C-alpha positions as CSV (number, residue, x, y, z in Angstrom):
1,X,-71.7,-27.3,-19.1
2,X,-70.2,-29.2,-16.2
3,X,-71.8,-32.5,-15.4
4,X,-71.8,-34.3,-12.1
5,X,-69.2,-37.0,-12.0
6,X,-68.8,-39.5,-9.2
7,X,-65.1,-39.9,-10.0
8,X,-64.4,-36.2,-9.2
9,X,-63.0,-35.5,-5.8
10,X,-63.7,-31.9,-5.1
11,X,-63.4,-30.0,-1.8
12,X,-65.6,-27.1,-1.1
13,X,-64.1,-23.7,-0.5
14,X,-63.4,-23.0,3.2
15,X,-65.7,-21.0,5.5
16,X,-62.9,-19.2,7.4
17,X,-59.8,-17.8,6.0
18,X,-57.1,-15.2,6.8
19,X,-58.2,-12.3,4.6
20,X,-59.6,-9.5,6.8
21,X,-63.4,-9.2,6.4
22,X,-64.5,-6.0,4.6
23,X,-68.2,-5.4,4.9
24,X,-69.3,-4.4,1.5
25,X,-67.3,-1.1,1.5
26,X,-66.5,-1.2,-2.2
27,X,-67.2,1.2,-5.0
28,X,-67.9,-1.5,-7.6
29,X,-68.5,-5.2,-8.0
30,X,-65.2,-5.6,-9.9
31,X,-63.4,-4.0,-6.9
32,X,-65.2,-6.4,-4.5
33,X,-64.1,-9.4,-6.6
34,X,-60.5,-8.0,-6.7
35,X,-60.4,-8.0,-2.9
36,X,-62.2,-11.3,-2.4
37,X,-59.8,-13.0,-4.8
38,X,-57.0,-12.4,-2.3
39,X,-58.6,-15.0,0.0
40,X,-59.5,-18.6,-0.2
41,X,-63.3,-18.5,-0.1
42,X,-65.6,-18.9,-3.1
43,X,-68.6,-20.6,-4.7
44,X,-69.7,-24.2,-4.6
45,X,-72.2,-26.0,-6.8
46,X,-74.2,-29.1,-5.7
47,X,-76.2,-31.3,-8.1
48,X,-79.5,-33.1,-7.7
49,X,-77.8,-36.0,-6.0
50,X,-76.4,-33.7,-3.4
51,X,-72.8,-34.1,-4.6
52,X,-70.5,-31.2,-5.0
53,X,-69.6,-30.9,-8.8
54,X,-67.8,-27.6,-8.9
55,X,-65.9,-25.4,-6.5
56,X,-64.5,-22.1,-7.6
57,X,-62.5,-19.7,-5.4
58,X,-63.0,-16.0,-5.9
59,X,-59.4,-15.9,-7.1
60,X,-60.2,-18.4,-9.9
61,X,-63.5,-16.7,-10.7
62,X,-61.6,-13.4,-11.1
63,X,-59.0,-14.9,-13.4
64,X,-61.7,-16.5,-15.6
65,X,-63.9,-13.5,-15.7
66,X,-61.1,-11.2,-16.8
67,X,-60.0,-13.5,-19.5
68,X,-63.6,-13.8,-20.8
69,X,-63.9,-10.0,-20.6
70,X,-61.0,-9.6,-22.9
71,X,-62.8,-11.9,-25.4
72,X,-66.0,-9.9,-25.1
73,X,-64.3,-6.7,-25.9
74,X,-63.5,-8.1,-29.4
75,X,-67.2,-8.2,-30.3
76,X,-67.3,-4.4,-30.9
77,X,-69.8,-3.8,-28.1
78,X,-70.2,-0.2,-26.7
79,X,-69.7,0.5,-23.1
80,X,-72.9,0.1,-21.2
81,X,-74.4,-2.3,-23.8
82,X,-76.6,-5.0,-22.2
83,X,-75.4,-8.5,-22.2
84,X,-78.2,-11.1,-21.5
85,X,-77.5,-14.3,-19.6
86,X,-80.0,-17.2,-19.3
87,X,-79.4,-17.6,-15.6
88,X,-78.8,-21.2,-14.8
89,X,-77.4,-22.0,-11.4
90,X,-73.9,-22.8,-12.8
91,X,-70.4,-21.4,-12.6
92,X,-70.8,-20.1,-16.2
93,X,-73.4,-17.6,-15.0
94,X,-71.0,-16.1,-12.5
95,X,-68.1,-16.1,-15.0
96,X,-70.1,-14.1,-17.5
97,X,-71.8,-11.8,-15.0
98,X,-68.4,-10.7,-13.7
99,X,-66.8,-10.6,-17.1
100,X,-69.4,-7.9,-17.9
101,X,-68.3,-6.0,-14.9
102,X,-64.7,-5.9,-16.1
103,X,-65.6,-5.3,-19.8
104,X,-67.9,-2.4,-19.0
105,X,-71.1,-4.2,-20.1
106,X,-74.4,-4.4,-18.2
107,X,-75.4,-8.0,-17.4
108,X,-79.1,-8.9,-17.5
109,X,-80.3,-12.2,-16.0
110,X,-83.0,-14.0,-17.9
111,X,-85.2,-16.8,-16.5
112,X,-84.0,-20.3,-17.0
113,X,-87.2,-22.2,-16.6
114,X,-89.6,-24.0,-19.0
115,X,-92.2,-24.8,-16.3
116,X,-94.1,-21.6,-17.2
117,X,-95.6,-23.2,-20.3
118,X,-93.4,-25.1,-22.6
119,X,-91.5,-24.2,-25.8
120,X,-93.6,-21.5,-27.4
121,X,-94.4,-19.6,-24.2
122,X,-90.8,-19.6,-23.1
123,X,-89.6,-18.4,-26.4
124,X,-92.2,-15.6,-26.3
125,X,-91.0,-14.6,-22.8
126,X,-87.3,-14.6,-23.8
127,X,-88.1,-12.5,-26.9
128,X,-90.0,-9.9,-24.9
129,X,-87.2,-9.6,-22.3
130,X,-84.5,-9.3,-25.0
131,X,-86.4,-6.6,-26.7
132,X,-87.1,-4.8,-23.4
133,X,-83.4,-4.6,-22.4
134,X,-82.2,-4.1,-26.0
135,X,-79.5,-6.7,-25.5
136,X,-76.5,-6.7,-27.8
137,X,-75.3,-10.2,-27.0
138,X,-76.7,-13.2,-25.1
139,X,-75.4,-16.5,-23.7
140,X,-77.1,-19.7,-22.7
141,X,-76.1,-23.3,-22.2
142,X,-76.7,-25.9,-24.8
143,X,-79.8,-27.0,-22.9
144,X,-81.5,-23.6,-23.6
145,X,-79.8,-22.6,-26.8
146,X,-82.6,-23.8,-29.2
147,X,-85.1,-21.6,-27.3
148,X,-82.7,-18.7,-27.3
149,X,-81.9,-18.8,-31.0
150,X,-85.6,-18.8,-31.8
151,X,-86.2,-15.9,-29.5
152,X,-83.3,-13.9,-31.0
153,X,-84.5,-14.2,-34.6
154,X,-85.0,-10.8,-36.1
155,X,-83.3,-9.0,-33.3
156,X,-80.1,-6.9,-33.6
157,X,-77.8,-9.0,-31.6
158,X,-74.0,-9.0,-32.2
159,X,-73.5,-12.6,-30.8
160,X,-75.7,-15.4,-29.6
161,X,-73.9,-18.4,-28.3
162,X,-73.1,-21.0,-25.7
163,X,-70.3,-20.4,-23.1
164,X,-68.1,-22.7,-25.2
165,X,-68.7,-20.6,-28.3
166,X,-67.8,-17.4,-26.5
167,X,-64.7,-19.1,-25.2
168,X,-63.6,-19.6,-28.8
169,X,-63.5,-15.8,-29.4
170,X,-60.0,-14.4,-29.7
171,X,-58.5,-12.6,-26.7
172,X,-58.0,-8.9,-27.5
173,X,-55.2,-6.7,-26.2
174,X,-57.6,-4.0,-25.2
175,X,-57.3,-2.8,-21.6
176,X,-60.1,-3.7,-19.2
177,X,-62.0,-0.7,-17.8
178,X,-64.5,-2.0,-15.2
179,X,-67.8,-0.4,-14.5
180,X,-67.5,2.5,-12.0
181,X,-69.7,3.5,-9.1
182,X,-71.9,5.8,-11.2
183,X,-72.6,3.2,-13.9
184,X,-75.2,0.5,-13.9
185,X,-74.2,-2.7,-12.1
186,X,-77.0,-4.8,-13.8
187,X,-80.6,-4.7,-14.9
188,X,-83.1,-6.8,-12.9
189,X,-86.4,-7.8,-14.3
190,X,-89.2,-7.4,-11.9
191,X,-92.7,-9.1,-11.7
192,X,-93.8,-12.3,-13.3
193,X,-95.1,-10.4,-16.3
194,X,-94.4,-11.7,-19.8
195,X,-96.2,-8.9,-21.6
196,X,-95.1,-6.0,-19.5
197,X,-91.5,-6.7,-18.4
198,X,-89.7,-3.9,-16.4
199,X,-86.0,-3.8,-16.2
200,X,-84.9,-2.2,-12.9
201,X,-81.8,-0.1,-13.3
202,X,-79.4,-0.4,-10.3
203,X,-76.1,1.4,-10.3
204,X,-72.9,0.1,-8.6
205,X,-73.4,2.8,-5.9
206,X,-77.0,1.8,-5.3
207,X,-76.1,-1.9,-5.1
208,X,-73.4,-1.3,-2.5
209,X,-75.6,0.9,-0.4
210,X,-77.9,-2.1,-0.1
211,X,-75.2,-4.7,0.2
212,X,-73.6,-2.7,3.0
213,X,-76.9,-2.5,4.9
214,X,-77.5,-6.2,4.5
215,X,-74.0,-7.3,5.5
216,X,-73.5,-4.8,8.3
217,X,-76.9,-4.3,9.8
218,X,-79.4,-6.9,8.5
219,X,-77.2,-10.0,8.9
220,X,-74.2,-8.6,10.8
221,X,-72.0,-11.0,8.8
222,X,-68.9,-12.3,10.6
223,X,-65.8,-14.3,9.7
224,X,-67.4,-17.6,10.6
225,X,-70.5,-17.2,8.4
226,X,-71.2,-19.4,5.4
227,X,-74.2,-18.9,3.0
228,X,-76.4,-21.4,1.2
229,X,-79.0,-20.8,-1.5
230,X,-81.3,-22.6,-4.0
231,X,-82.9,-19.3,-5.1
232,X,-82.7,-18.6,-8.9
233,X,-80.2,-16.1,-10.1
234,X,-82.8,-14.2,-12.0
235,X,-84.6,-13.3,-8.8
236,X,-83.4,-10.3,-6.8
237,X,-83.0,-12.3,-3.6
238,X,-81.0,-15.0,-5.4
239,X,-78.8,-12.6,-7.3
240,X,-78.2,-9.7,-4.9
241,X,-78.7,-11.7,-1.7
242,X,-76.7,-14.8,-2.5
243,X,-74.3,-13.9,-5.4
244,X,-73.3,-10.3,-4.7
245,X,-73.9,-10.5,-0.9
246,X,-71.4,-13.3,-0.1
247,X,-68.9,-11.8,-2.5
248,X,-69.2,-8.3,-0.8
249,X,-68.3,-10.0,2.5
250,X,-65.8,-12.5,1.1
251,X,-67.9,-15.4,2.3
252,X,-68.1,-18.9,0.8
253,X,-71.6,-19.8,-0.6
254,X,-73.1,-23.2,-1.6
255,X,-75.6,-23.4,-4.4
256,X,-78.3,-25.9,-5.3
257,X,-80.3,-25.6,-8.5
258,X,-83.9,-24.4,-7.9
259,X,-85.3,-27.3,-9.8
260,X,-83.3,-29.8,-7.7
261,X,-84.7,-28.1,-4.6
262,X,-88.2,-28.4,-5.9
263,X,-87.8,-32.1,-6.6
264,X,-85.9,-32.9,-3.4
265,X,-86.3,-30.2,-0.8
266,X,-84.3,-32.2,1.7
267,X,-81.2,-31.5,-0.4
268,X,-81.3,-27.9,1.0
269,X,-81.0,-29.3,4.6
270,X,-78.4,-31.8,3.6
271,X,-76.1,-29.2,2.1
272,X,-76.7,-26.8,5.0
273,X,-75.8,-29.5,7.5
274,X,-72.8,-30.8,5.5
275,X,-71.0,-27.4,5.5
276,X,-72.4,-25.9,8.7
277,X,-74.0,-23.0,6.8
278,X,-75.2,-20.1,8.9
279,X,-77.3,-18.0,6.5
280,X,-80.0,-19.1,4.1
281,X,-83.2,-17.5,2.9
282,X,-86.4,-18.6,1.2
283,X,-89.9,-17.5,0.4
284,X,-92.5,-19.0,2.8
285,X,-93.5,-21.6,0.2
286,X,-89.9,-23.0,0.4
287,X,-90.2,-23.6,4.1
288,X,-93.6,-25.1,3.6
289,X,-92.5,-27.5,0.9
290,X,-89.5,-28.6,3.0
291,X,-91.7,-29.2,6.1
292,X,-94.1,-31.3,4.1
293,X,-91.3,-33.5,2.6
294,X,-89.3,-34.1,5.8
295,X,-90.6,-36.7,8.3
296,X,-90.0,-35.8,11.9
297,X,-88.3,-39.1,12.3
298,X,-85.8,-38.2,9.7
299,X,-85.1,-34.6,10.9
300,X,-82.5,-35.7,13.4
301,X,-80.1,-36.8,10.7
302,X,-79.5,-33.1,9.8
303,X,-77.4,-30.9,12.0
304,X,-78.9,-27.4,11.5
305,X,-77.6,-26.0,14.8
306,X,-75.3,-23.5,13.0
307,X,-78.2,-21.9,11.0
308,X,-78.5,-18.5,12.7
309,X,-80.3,-16.5,10.0
310,X,-83.2,-18.2,8.3
311,X,-84.5,-15.3,6.2
312,X,-88.1,-15.1,4.9
313,X,-89.2,-12.7,2.2
314,X,-90.5,-12.3,-1.4
315,X,-94.2,-12.9,-0.5
316,X,-96.6,-12.5,2.4
317,X,-95.1,-14.2,5.5
318,X,-97.4,-16.7,7.2
319,X,-96.4,-17.5,10.8
320,X,-98.2,-20.8,10.8
321,X,-96.0,-22.1,7.9
322,X,-92.8,-21.2,9.8
323,X,-94.0,-22.7,13.0
324,X,-94.6,-25.9,11.2
325,X,-91.1,-25.9,9.8
326,X,-89.6,-25.2,13.2
327,X,-91.6,-28.0,14.8
328,X,-90.6,-30.6,12.2
329,X,-86.9,-29.6,12.2
330,X,-86.6,-29.2,16.0
331,X,-84.8,-32.6,16.2
332,X,-82.1,-31.3,13.8
333,X,-81.1,-28.5,16.2
334,X,-82.9,-25.8,14.2
335,X,-83.7,-22.9,16.6
336,X,-86.9,-21.0,15.7
337,X,-85.2,-17.8,16.9
338,X,-83.2,-18.0,13.6
339,X,-86.3,-16.9,11.6
340,X,-85.5,-13.5,10.1
341,X,-88.4,-11.7,8.5
342,X,-87.4,-9.1,6.0
343,X,-89.0,-6.8,3.4
344,X,-87.7,-5.7,0.1
345,X,-87.9,-5.6,-3.7
346,X,-85.8,-5.3,-6.8
347,X,-86.7,-1.6,-7.1
348,X,-84.7,-1.0,-3.9
349,X,-81.9,-3.2,-5.0
350,X,-83.1,-5.9,-2.6
351,X,-83.6,-5.1,1.1
352,X,-85.7,-2.4,2.7
353,X,-86.0,-3.7,6.3
354,X,-84.9,-6.6,8.5
355,X,-86.3,-7.8,11.8
356,X,-83.8,-8.0,14.7
357,X,-81.6,-11.0,14.6
358,X,-82.2,-14.0,16.9
359,X,-85.6,-12.9,18.4
360,X,-88.0,-15.3,16.7
361,X,-91.1,-14.0,15.0
362,X,-92.6,-10.8,16.3
363,X,-96.3,-11.0,15.6
364,X,-99.0,-8.4,15.6
365,X,-102.5,-9.8,16.4
366,X,-105.2,-7.3,15.4
367,X,-108.9,-6.9,15.1
368,X,-109.7,-8.1,11.5
369,X,-113.1,-6.4,11.4
370,X,-111.7,-3.1,12.4
371,X,-108.9,-3.4,9.9
372,X,-111.4,-4.1,7.1
373,X,-113.8,-1.3,8.0
374,X,-111.4,1.4,9.1
375,X,-108.0,0.6,7.6
376,X,-106.5,0.7,11.0
377,X,-104.6,-2.2,12.7
378,X,-106.1,-2.0,16.1
379,X,-104.6,-4.5,18.6
380,X,-107.0,-7.4,19.5
381,X,-109.4,-6.7,22.3
382,X,-111.9,-8.9,24.1
383,X,-115.0,-9.3,22.1
384,X,-113.4,-9.2,18.7
385,X,-114.9,-11.9,16.5
386,X,-112.1,-12.2,14.0
387,X,-108.4,-11.7,14.1
388,X,-105.5,-11.2,11.7
389,X,-102.0,-12.2,12.6
390,X,-99.2,-10.3,10.8
391,X,-95.4,-10.7,11.0
392,X,-93.4,-7.6,11.8
393,X,-90.6,-7.1,9.2
394,X,-88.4,-4.9,11.2
395,X,-87.2,-1.3,10.8
396,X,-85.7,0.2,7.6
397,X,-82.0,-0.1,6.8
398,X,-79.9,2.9,7.9
399,X,-80.2,6.0,5.6
400,X,-83.6,4.7,4.3
401,X,-86.9,6.2,5.1
402,X,-90.4,4.6,5.0
403,X,-93.6,6.5,5.1
404,X,-97.1,5.0,4.9
405,X,-99.4,7.2,2.8
406,X,-103.1,7.5,2.1
407,X,-104.6,7.6,-1.4
408,X,-103.8,11.3,-1.6
409,X,-100.1,10.8,-0.7
410,X,-100.4,12.3,2.8
411,X,-98.4,10.5,5.6
412,X,-100.4,8.3,8.0
413,X,-99.7,7.7,11.7
414,X,-98.7,4.4,13.1
415,X,-101.2,1.5,12.7
416,X,-103.0,3.3,9.9
417,X,-102.9,1.2,6.8
418,X,-101.8,2.7,3.5
419,X,-99.4,2.6,0.6
420,X,-95.8,1.9,1.6
421,X,-93.3,4.4,0.2
422,X,-89.5,4.3,0.6
423,X,-86.6,6.6,0.0
424,X,-82.9,6.0,0.3
425,X,-79.6,5.4,-1.5
426,X,-80.6,1.9,-2.6
427,X,-83.6,2.9,-4.6
428,X,-83.4,2.3,-8.3
429,X,-82.6,4.9,-11.0
430,X,-85.8,3.8,-12.8
431,X,-87.1,1.2,-15.3
432,X,-85.0,0.8,-18.4
433,X,-86.4,2.8,-21.4
434,X,-89.7,3.2,-19.6
435,X,-89.8,6.8,-18.3
436,X,-93.6,7.0,-18.0
437,X,-93.9,3.9,-15.9
438,X,-90.9,5.2,-13.8
439,X,-92.7,8.5,-13.1
440,X,-95.7,6.5,-11.9
441,X,-93.7,4.9,-9.0
442,X,-90.7,7.2,-8.4
443,X,-91.2,10.8,-7.5
444,X,-88.8,13.6,-8.3
445,X,-87.7,13.8,-4.7
446,X,-86.8,10.1,-4.6
447,X,-89.8,8.4,-3.0
448,X,-90.6,5.0,-4.4
449,X,-94.2,3.8,-4.4
450,X,-93.6,0.1,-3.5
451,X,-97.1,-1.1,-4.6
452,X,-97.5,-2.7,-1.2
453,X,-99.9,-1.7,1.5
454,X,-99.2,-2.0,5.2
455,X,-98.6,-0.1,8.4
456,X,-95.9,0.7,11.0
457,X,-95.7,-0.3,14.7
458,X,-92.9,1.3,16.7
459,X,-91.1,1.8,13.5
460,X,-91.5,-1.8,12.3
461,X,-93.0,-2.4,8.9
462,X,-96.0,-4.7,8.6
463,X,-97.2,-5.8,5.2
464,X,-100.9,-6.5,4.9
465,X,-101.3,-6.9,1.2
466,X,-100.6,-5.7,-2.3
467,X,-101.7,-2.4,-3.7
468,X,-104.7,-2.8,-6.1
469,X,-104.2,-5.7,-8.3
470,X,-101.0,-7.6,-8.0
471,X,-101.4,-11.4,-7.6
472,X,-98.6,-13.2,-5.6
473,X,-98.2,-16.9,-5.9
474,X,-95.1,-18.9,-4.9
475,X,-93.0,-15.8,-4.6
476,X,-93.9,-14.6,-8.1
477,X,-95.7,-11.4,-9.1
478,X,-98.5,-12.0,-11.7
479,X,-100.0,-9.0,-13.4
480,X,-103.8,-9.3,-13.9
481,X,-103.3,-7.7,-17.3
482,X,-101.5,-10.9,-18.4
483,X,-104.5,-13.1,-17.4
484,X,-106.9,-10.7,-19.1
485,X,-104.8,-10.6,-22.3
486,X,-105.0,-14.4,-22.6
487,X,-108.8,-14.3,-22.2
488,X,-109.5,-11.6,-24.8
489,X,-107.5,-13.6,-27.4
490,X,-110.3,-16.1,-27.4
491,X,-113.1,-15.6,-30.0
492,X,-115.8,-15.9,-27.3
493,X,-114.4,-13.0,-25.2
494,X,-114.5,-9.3,-26.0
495,X,-112.1,-6.7,-24.8
496,X,-113.0,-4.9,-21.6
497,X,-115.2,-7.8,-20.6
498,X,-112.9,-9.7,-18.3
499,X,-111.4,-8.8,-14.9
500,X,-108.7,-10.7,-13.0
501,X,-107.7,-10.4,-9.4
502,X,-106.7,-12.6,-6.4
503,X,-108.6,-13.8,-3.3
504,X,-107.4,-15.3,-0.1
505,X,-108.4,-19.0,0.0
506,X,-109.3,-21.2,2.9
507,X,-105.7,-22.1,3.4
508,X,-104.6,-18.4,3.6
509,X,-102.9,-18.4,0.3
510,X,-103.6,-16.2,-2.6
511,X,-105.6,-17.7,-5.5
512,X,-106.0,-16.2,-9.0
513,X,-109.6,-15.6,-10.2
514,X,-110.9,-14.3,-13.5
515,X,-114.4,-13.2,-14.1
516,X,-115.5,-13.2,-17.8
517,X,-118.6,-11.8,-19.3
518,X,-119.9,-14.5,-21.7
519,X,-122.8,-14.6,-24.1
520,X,-122.7,-18.4,-24.7
521,X,-125.7,-20.3,-23.2
522,X,-124.7,-23.9,-24.2
523,X,-123.4,-25.6,-21.1
524,X,-120.8,-27.7,-22.9
525,X,-119.4,-24.8,-24.8
526,X,-119.1,-22.8,-21.5
527,X,-117.3,-25.7,-19.8
528,X,-115.0,-26.0,-22.8
529,X,-114.1,-22.2,-22.6
530,X,-113.3,-22.5,-18.9
531,X,-111.0,-25.5,-19.5
532,X,-109.3,-23.8,-22.4
533,X,-108.6,-20.6,-20.4
534,X,-107.3,-22.6,-17.5
535,X,-105.0,-24.6,-19.7
536,X,-103.7,-21.5,-21.5
537,X,-103.1,-19.6,-18.2
538,X,-101.3,-22.6,-16.7
539,X,-99.3,-22.9,-19.8
540,X,-98.2,-19.3,-20.0
541,X,-98.0,-18.3,-16.3
542,X,-97.7,-21.6,-14.5
543,X,-100.6,-21.0,-12.1
544,X,-104.1,-22.2,-11.6
545,X,-106.9,-19.7,-12.1
546,X,-110.5,-20.0,-11.1
547,X,-112.8,-18.9,-14.0
548,X,-116.3,-17.5,-13.5
549,X,-118.5,-16.8,-16.5
550,X,-121.1,-14.1,-15.9
551,X,-123.8,-12.4,-18.1
552,X,-123.1,-9.2,-20.0
553,X,-123.0,-6.0,-18.1
554,X,-122.1,-7.8,-14.8
555,X,-118.6,-6.3,-14.4
556,X,-118.6,-2.9,-12.6
557,X,-117.0,0.1,-14.1
558,X,-115.6,3.3,-12.6
559,X,-117.0,6.8,-13.4
560,X,-114.4,7.1,-16.2
561,X,-115.6,3.8,-17.8
562,X,-112.7,1.6,-16.7
563,X,-113.4,-1.8,-15.2
564,X,-113.0,-1.8,-11.4
565,X,-111.1,-4.9,-10.3
566,X,-111.8,-4.3,-6.6
567,X,-115.5,-4.1,-7.2
568,X,-115.4,-7.1,-9.5
569,X,-113.6,-9.0,-6.7
570,X,-116.2,-8.0,-4.1
571,X,-119.0,-9.1,-6.5
572,X,-117.4,-12.4,-7.0
573,X,-117.0,-13.0,-3.3
574,X,-120.6,-12.0,-2.6
575,X,-121.9,-14.4,-5.3
576,X,-119.8,-17.2,-3.8
577,X,-121.2,-16.4,-0.3
578,X,-124.8,-16.4,-1.5
579,X,-124.2,-19.7,-3.3
580,X,-122.7,-21.1,-0.1
581,X,-119.2,-21.6,-1.5
582,X,-116.0,-21.1,0.5
583,X,-115.4,-19.8,4.0
584,X,-112.0,-18.2,3.6
585,X,-111.3,-14.8,5.3
586,X,-112.4,-12.8,2.3
587,X,-115.6,-14.8,1.9
588,X,-116.4,-14.0,5.6
589,X,-116.0,-10.3,4.8
590,X,-118.2,-10.7,1.8
591,X,-120.8,-12.4,4.0
592,X,-120.8,-9.3,6.2
593,X,-121.3,-7.1,3.2
594,X,-124.2,-9.2,1.9
595,X,-125.8,-8.9,5.4
596,X,-125.5,-5.2,5.3
597,X,-127.0,-4.8,1.8
598,X,-129.6,-7.5,1.9
């Protein structure tokens, strides 16, 4: 692995060059790299100190990827076999990803993070993902190899090694046959689940349908644009948006490792200013973290006047967070009109909709009580006691349709809240080796149930929440089943006696909650159980979870005998309200419910 070296003198690849811009009009990723390699642009990697430690033109990347592809062909892998990559922000990831494209293999990005719970939990996660994608080979740097080798034990893998070990394989004389438009471009794992991973299948054609929409319509990329990203490569926004997107438009892109951003958020701004980057995206928590760490008195040292597309996605968009960022960074020349809300997901390659460029945030202020009672987003009127402010995420990309549906699947009119469904050429082929789960979300006529709820206004998509149970925190999807599984492994907890969900806290953020039926009366034992559950949840999922212990038979069930998370959540909020705990927006609604029933 390349290390930072103060002695190295490296120049970043240029922003502008003579190669005519082609806006993602390619049949495959290999073809896109073939074209981009004729220019001078490429990829640049910055370390935690903010210094450039590697710069690779697309020409050099192509040469290295093709040489590596000829080595991979000697492993005896079949066309379409999955090749897993522990996705560190490093040139080796790109080299292996594109080597797969030339060798006819399907790359699968695996998370490169230990913060979700240490050695054993990370090994467990890797093992589950390798099994899910049925990988034939896997690569990781020396830093992650001990975890990977442990996770690979007992699995049918042809080769497990570091980049250096793969580079020692002999070069074969077999001809390269890159993946074509009908074949898979990659598998993308979705959700934060460790027990229920889902590998999204995206073909080359589906990927380029989305990339074309992003480059031509969402961002309107031009010859003077430059990209910058600290997003992880195993996230769809990081991979599709800032690895494949810049390549498809022959743009240079600057990378900062996600961990380095988390430790020093100002590095994001430093690199943006240094190279006059014009396009960079982040989840809302990224803007929030940056705004907290930058003093207004220091903001003027950054020149962010070139930043024309500050994208926001991956989780619920909070206007107040973005306004704080814009206020703090105003001395840097950042223009709040650069904010670009968007909506998407891995199951649609990446993007579904973009707000119009350079218009600032378009907000919809509605009557919160009417929304809660009637599932209709009625504009605010005089006399309304509570309001909700939602950010409009723009209209769907060309050739994509969005319909809001009720629980029966019938289309709803504008401002009526329901399930968001989308159909178009970017929608996935399905979840790898999971036909039953695929049928649950993807209809025979191509409509994808996104799992999100929202409404439309003048064709603009507005996201109000998540369908049913999904818990969103820091841009990650957490399945409640994962929380519940941890609980029922404890001797004090029985199966079907625990329910997990999320609530909106006082600061407007989602908080995970788990209600557990418990037969223990001793206060010390109850407190120890709560501490143990919180420690295990934080260790495995990297989140804090509030635990409530309740008597047997407290959790509500449906008519079929299943636990009802929505009713469990309502009961929890009502108990908090009666106890005088919390005044978040959901607690306010619970207070109204208590008043009606009591």
